[in-house]
N, C-alpha and C positions, 0 to 999 in steps of 0.2 A: 361863436358857438362854444369854443373851449372855455371862454370866460364864463358863459352861462352855466356850463357844467360844473366849473369850479365853484361858482356861487351856490349852486344847488348842493354840492358836496359840503361846502362850508356850513350851510344852513342845517344839513342833516347832522353834522358833527356837533354843532352847538345845541341842536335840539336834544341829542342824546346826553350831552353833558349836563344840561340845565333843566331838562324836562321835569325832573322830580321836584325842583324848586319852583318852577313856573306853576305847577299844579298843587303845590303844598300850601295849606292854609295855616298861618301862624296860630299857635295855641298856647294858652297859659293854663297852668294847673296848680292846685293847692293840695297839700297833704299835711301830715303831722303825726305826732305821737305824744304820749304822756303817761305818767305813772303816779299812783297814790300809794304811800307806804305807812305801815304801822311797824315800829321798831321797839323792841324791849331788850334791855341789857340786864343780865343776871350774873353776879349780884348787882344790886343797885349801885350805880356809880354817879350819883348826883341827881339834880332836879330834872334832868332831861333823860332819865333812864327809860322812860316810856314816851314815845312821841308819835304824832301823826303828821305826815309831811307830803304835800303834793310836790314830789321831788323835782319833776320836770314837766314843763308844758312847752311843746315845740311846734312851730309852724314851718312848713316847707313850701317855698314858692319857686316855681320854675316857668320858663317861657322858651318856646322853640320858634326861632325865626325861620329856619329851614330844617330839612331833615338832618343836616349836619351841624348846624350852628345853634347853640342853645345857652341858656343861663339857668343856674341852679343856686338855691340859697336855703339856709337853715337859721332860724332865729329861736333862741331858747330863753325861757325864764325858769330859774331854779328857786324852789322854796317860796312860791306864791307871789312875793313882791320884793322890790329892791329899795332898801332904805338903811342908811347908817351902817354900812358894811354887812347888812343882812340880805341874803338872796343875791342872785346874779342875773344880769341881762347880757346875753352873749350872741354875737354873730359868728356862728361856728362854721358856716360855709357861705360863700358868695363868689362864684366863679363863672367865667365864660368857658364853654366846652365846644371845641371843634373836633367832631368825630369824622375824620377823613375816611377811614375804613376800619374793618375789624382789627387789623394789625397795628394801627397807629391812630392816636388821637392826642389832643393837647388841651390842658386846662390852665387857667391863670386867674388868680384872685385869692380868696381865703380858702385854704385847702386843708384836708386831713392827710397827714403822712400815713402811708400804708404799713402799719406796724401791728402785728397780732390779728386776732379774729374780730375784735369788737370795736376797734377805733373807727372803722369806716361804716360798719353795719352794727348798730347798737340799739335798735328799737326794742322795747320790752318783750314783745312776743318772740323775739329771735334768740333769747337766752333763757336758761332754766330758772335761775334763782331770782329772788325778789330784788336784791341789789346786784349790781355788776360784781363779778368775782373780785376779791381783794387783790389778786394779782394785777387786775386791770385798774387798780387804784394806786398801788404801791410801786410796781415794777414798770409796767407800760401804762402810763396815765391816760385813761380814756375818759372824756374825749380830749384829744390833743389836736389843736388846729393852729394855723398861722398863715401868714402871707407868703405866696410863692407861686411856682409854676410846676406842672407835671406833664410827663409823657406816659401814655398807657396803651395797652393793646392786648390782643389775644391771638395766638398762633399755634395751631396743632395741639390744642388742649392746654397750652401754657398761657396763663393770664399774668401779665407783668405790668409794673408801674415804677416809674422813676420820678422822684420829687426833689426839687431844690427849693428850700424855704428858709425863713428866718431861723436863726440858731437859738441856742439856749443861753440863759444868763448864768454864767459860771459862779457868780457870787451867791446864788440862791440854791446851789446844789448842796445837799446836806445828808448826814447819816440817817436822819429821821424820815426824810421824804424823797431821797434819791433825786431824780430829775423833775418830780412833779411841780414843785414851786418854781422851777427854773424856766418854765414855759413862758414865752412873751405874750401869747394870745393876740398877736396882731396889733397891739397898741404902739404906734410909732416905733416899730420894732427895729432893733439894730441890724443893719444889713451887711455889715462888714465881714461877719463870720457865718456864712450860710451852713445849714445842715443839709446833708445829702442822704436820701433814703431810697433804697431799691428793694422791691419785693417781687417774688415770683411764686405763683400757685399752680399746681397741676390739678385740673378739674375734669379730666376726660374719663373718670371712672364714676359710675352711677352712685350718687349719694356721698361721694368722698371728695373732700378738698384737703390737700396737703401742700404745705409751702414753708417759705422762710423769708426773712427780711434782714437787711443790714443797714445801719445808719451810722454816720460819722459826722462829728462837729467839733471844731475848736471853739468851745463856748467862750464868749467874751467875758472879761473880768477887769475890774479896776486895778488888779495887781498882775496876775499871770493867767494867760489863757488856759482853760481846762479842756484837755482833749477827752472827748467822750465817744465811745464805741458801743453800739447797741446791736446785739445779735440775738435773734429769736427764731424758733421753729414752732409750727402750729399745724393742727389737723382737726378736721371735723367730719363726722360720719352721721348721716341722717337718711336711713332707709330701712324698710321692713319693720318700722316701729321703733327702731333703735335711735337714740340720741347720744352721741359721744363727742367730747371735745378734749383737746389737749393743747397746752401751751407751755413753753419753757423759754425763759429769756435771761440773758446776762448782760449787764452794763459794766464796762470798765472805765475808770477815770484816771487821768493824770492830775490828781488832786492832792493837796498837802496832807489830808487825813484819810479821806474816803478813796478806796481803791476799786471796789466792785459792789454791785447789787445783783441779787440772783433770786429767781423764783420760778415756780411751776404750779400747774394744777391739772388734774384729770377728773373728768366726770362721766357718768354713765347713767342713762335713763331709758325707760321703755314705755311705750304707749299701751297700757293694759286694756284700754277700750277695744283693742283689736281682737281680744278674746271673746268679747260679748257683742261685737259689731254695733256699739253704741255711737251716737252722734258726737262729733268733736273728738278731742284727745285728752287723756289723763295720763300724765307722765311722772311717776315717782322716779327720783334720781338720788344719786350719792356723788359727792365731790370730795376729793382730797387735795389739799393745798399746802404749800410751803413757800415762804418768801422772806427775804431779809434785805432791807435797803442798805444795811451795813454789813454785807456778807464778808468783806475783807477791809480792814482799816489799819492805820498805823498810829501809834502814840495816843490811843484812846482805849484804855483798859475797859473791858466789859461791853463796849459798844456792839460788838458782833453778836453777843448773847442777848443784849437789851432789845434788839429789833428782829430777832430770829423768831418768826411766827410759824406755827403749824396749825392746821385746821381740818376738821372733818365736818361736813355739812350734809344733812338729810333734808329732802324737800319733795314737793310735788307741784306740777303746773297743770292746770286745767284750761283747755282752749275750746270754748264752744264754737268759735270761728278761728280761722288762722290769724286774724288780726286782733283778737282779744285774748288776754291771758290773766287768769286768777292764780296767785302763787302763794305758797307757804314754804318756809324752811326754818330749820332749827340747827344751830351749829355750836360746836365746842372749839374754842381757840385757845392755844397755849403759847405763852412766851417763854423762851428758854431760861432767861435770867429770873431766878426766884420761882420758877415753875408756876407762873401766874396763869390761872385758868379763868376764862370768861365764856359765858353762854349767851347766845343771841337768838331771839325769836322774832321772825319777820313775817308779815303778811302784806300782800300787795295786789293791786290790779293795774294792768297796763293795756294800752291800745295803740294801734297805728292805722292810718288810712291814706 
């Protein structure tokens, strides 16, 4: 009798634990995004001062085996085709995700470190300008991906993530590109010197995200390891028709010449269609940027001024649907050394699904 009751209790416990999987139907999904750009440089700076470029074509594949266990991937072609060092074919994400509960989950595979606003979420309708902000090119290189493992979760409004992944190539860190060219991109990556990244966002206020991240790596080198520290803060507000973003980041290096990189941008836009109650959104905006991959150097005269850029950008984004964006922007960029001024005109259309 007691044995029978224990068996019934055991059955009930197992039913509660695994019922969601027993009745869950495995499902595969496909998504993607892309963007077409027209770029004009003023004054003319060569044969490619005016260009049309299907900058990115991306397909997202995912499969859920159970409610907790899934696979996600992202495959990208840049600049239409790949041939003779033209264009790129990249596997930017490919990981298994075990979502144990809201407070804890684990991912393993090709991952994106959680740095800044755009590295993880960078579909064209999710940011205002035609091109991604220059800050997200020069200081925090978006998209940055690599092989690794991550723990993530959400508790009491705090969204957090810890990533351990392949490190940087210290021999490719430079005053002109900072850490951008030092990314290994998952190709037989050196695993001796891992990069550790931690990010926390507070998301419990309507429309507001505010957070910070810190990353550290002893980047491998053929000569001396290069210690790299990346600290950044970020915020985004989207509510009542307002669109506002802010990012500020600083990278310090134990490098023979380069000691730090620094940059920030702030942008503000407003959906003017709210005044006339029209369909979709029309968001004029303004952005201020300053970034310098050679913010502090030693033994290299004029390097700090050579790469010190400031920019003001005016633009507008029209969204007939939340997943489609038509964009325009015009900017003036100035380099401190020689007071070099360049104007940029960009038009674009982007989508996601």
